[in-house]
N, C-alpha and C positions, 0 to 999 in steps of 0.2 A: 443355122444352128446356134444356140446360145452356149456360151462357154462353160456352163456349170452342169450340163446334162449328164456327164459321165459319172461324177462322183459328188453330185450335188454340191457343187461347189467351189473347188479347185486348186490350183497350184501355180505357179509361176511367173510370168512375166508380164507385165502389164501390158497390156495392152491390148486390147482388144478393141479395138477400135471399132466403136460403133461408128458408122460412117460419119466423118467429120463434115459438118455443114456450116460451121461458123468459126471465126477466129478464136472465140472463147473455148470451144471444144478442142481446137487444134492446140491451144496453149496448154490445156489440161493434159492432152496426150503427151506433149513434149516434156512436161514436167514429171510424168510418171514413167517414161520409158527408161530402159537400161541398155547400155551399148553392148556391142558384140565383144566377145572374149578373144584376146590374142592367142593364136596357136603357134607354137615354136616349130614343131615338126609336122610330118604327115603329107608332105608333097603339095602339088598345085591345087588339088581338090580342096584340101583343108584351108588353103590360103584363099581360094575363091569363095569358100563357105564363109570365112571370116569377113571378107569385103562385102559380100551380099547381105550378111546379117547387119553390118554397120549401116548400110543404105536402108535396109528394111526398118531398122530402129529409128532412123531419122525421118523417113517419108512414108512409112507404112506401105511399102510396095515391094513385091518380090515375084519370083516366078517358080514354077515347079522344077525347072532345071537347076535353080539355085539349091533347092532342097536336095535334089539328086546328087549334086556335088558333095554336099555334106554327108549323105548316106554312103557314097562311094568311099569317102575318107574314113568313115567309121567302120566300114566293112573290110576295106583293103589297105588302109593306111597303117603305117607302123607308128601308132600314136602312143605316147606316154599316158599314164593315168590322168594327169592334169590336162593334157591336150585333148584327150577323149571327152572329158567332162566339158571342156571349153567348146568343143565342136558340137556337143549335144545342146549346150546353151545357144550356140549360134543357130543351129537348125530349129530350135524352139522359137527363136525370134522370127525366123523366116516363116515358120508355120503360122505364127500369130498374124503376120502380114497377109498370109494366104487365107486367114480365117479358119485354119484347121486347129481349133483350140484343143481338142482332145489329144491330137498328136503332140502339140506343144507341151501340154501338161505331162505327157509320158516322158518326153525328153528332159524336162526340168527335174522330174522326180528321179529319173535315172542318174542325172548329174549329181543330185543331192546324195544318192547312195554311194556314188564313187568318191565324192569329196564332201563330207557333211559340213565342213567349215567354209564352203564356197559361198561367201556372203552374197555375191551378186545374184546367185540363183534364187535366193529368198526374196530379193527385191523384185525379181521378175514374177515370182509366184504371187507376191503381194499385189503386183500390178494387175494380174489377171483377176484377182478377187475384187480389186478396186473398180475395174471397168465393169465387172459383173454386179457391182453395187453390194457386194458382201463385205462391207467395210470393217466389221469386227475381225473377220479372218485376215483381211489385208493388214490390219494393225498387228496381228500376231506375227505375220510373215516379216513385216518391216522391222519389228522389234527383234526377231531372231537375226535378221541381217545385221542390225546394228551391234548385236552382241558377238558377231563373228568377225572374220577377217574381211572387212569391206573397204575397198580402196576409195570409194566415193560416198562416204557415209552421209554427206550433206543431202544427197538425193533421197536416201532412205528417210531422213528426218523430214524433208519437205513432203514426201509422199504420205508419210504417216500423219503429218499435220493435216493434210488434205482429207485423209480418211476420218480423223477425229472431227474435223469441221463438218463433214457430211453427217456424222452422227450427232451433231449439235454440241459436242464437247469443245467449246471454244477456248477454254483455259489450256487444255492440253495441246490444242492446235497451235495456240499462240506460243507456247513453250517450244514446240518443235520448229516452228518457223524461225524463232529467234536463234535456236541452236544451229539451224541450217545457215543462217546469216553469219553466225560466229565462225562457222567452219569455212564458209566461203563468203567473205565480206563483199557487200555491194552486189550480190547476185540478184539481177533484176526479177527473176521468177519468185524468189523467196521474199524480197522486199515488197513486191507487188501483192503477194498473197497476204503478207502481214498488214499492209495498208488497207486492203479490202476487208480483212477480218476486224481491224480496229474500227473501221467505218461501220461495219455491221453491228459491232458491240455498242457503239455510240448511239446508233439509231434505236437499238432495242432497249 
């Protein structure tokens, strides 16, 4: 099932990984993913959910039992509003690894409603659009993430730059890559993207 069948479109987290068959594809995935969200309370299930999401974000692998731990925490854990939103994001990341894109979208949208300024959620939504090749929507989500409370804004700038590049807007792509490097100097992913873009511009 493709990730945009539900609402023509979508929401959340990047990744959807089309099966990775090359190092280039793997690098693109790594640059667009967003990590799991730390949960303060909620018991062992929410902690297990957090760790599973962290693994899923790194290697795009998870299991149904991981998602069940998240669901248990959401249904029975004594979670604060912030921890509930974080657990939804974590379950969404796991659903993405399980290729349950519609379920992931629902979780990300629910997290947005709980905490509208949760910038990481918008990065994840942008990632889903990016992997679904809906680059204009991805740019909108990354832009909203940048405008909100985002702890790793260099990731949002890099991802948005990649989306601009896919649309052929090389000027904006270059600006975002350079901003990502300013925020995180000597970041290999960002410097590599900038070098590739400059080479592309020179050839054209």
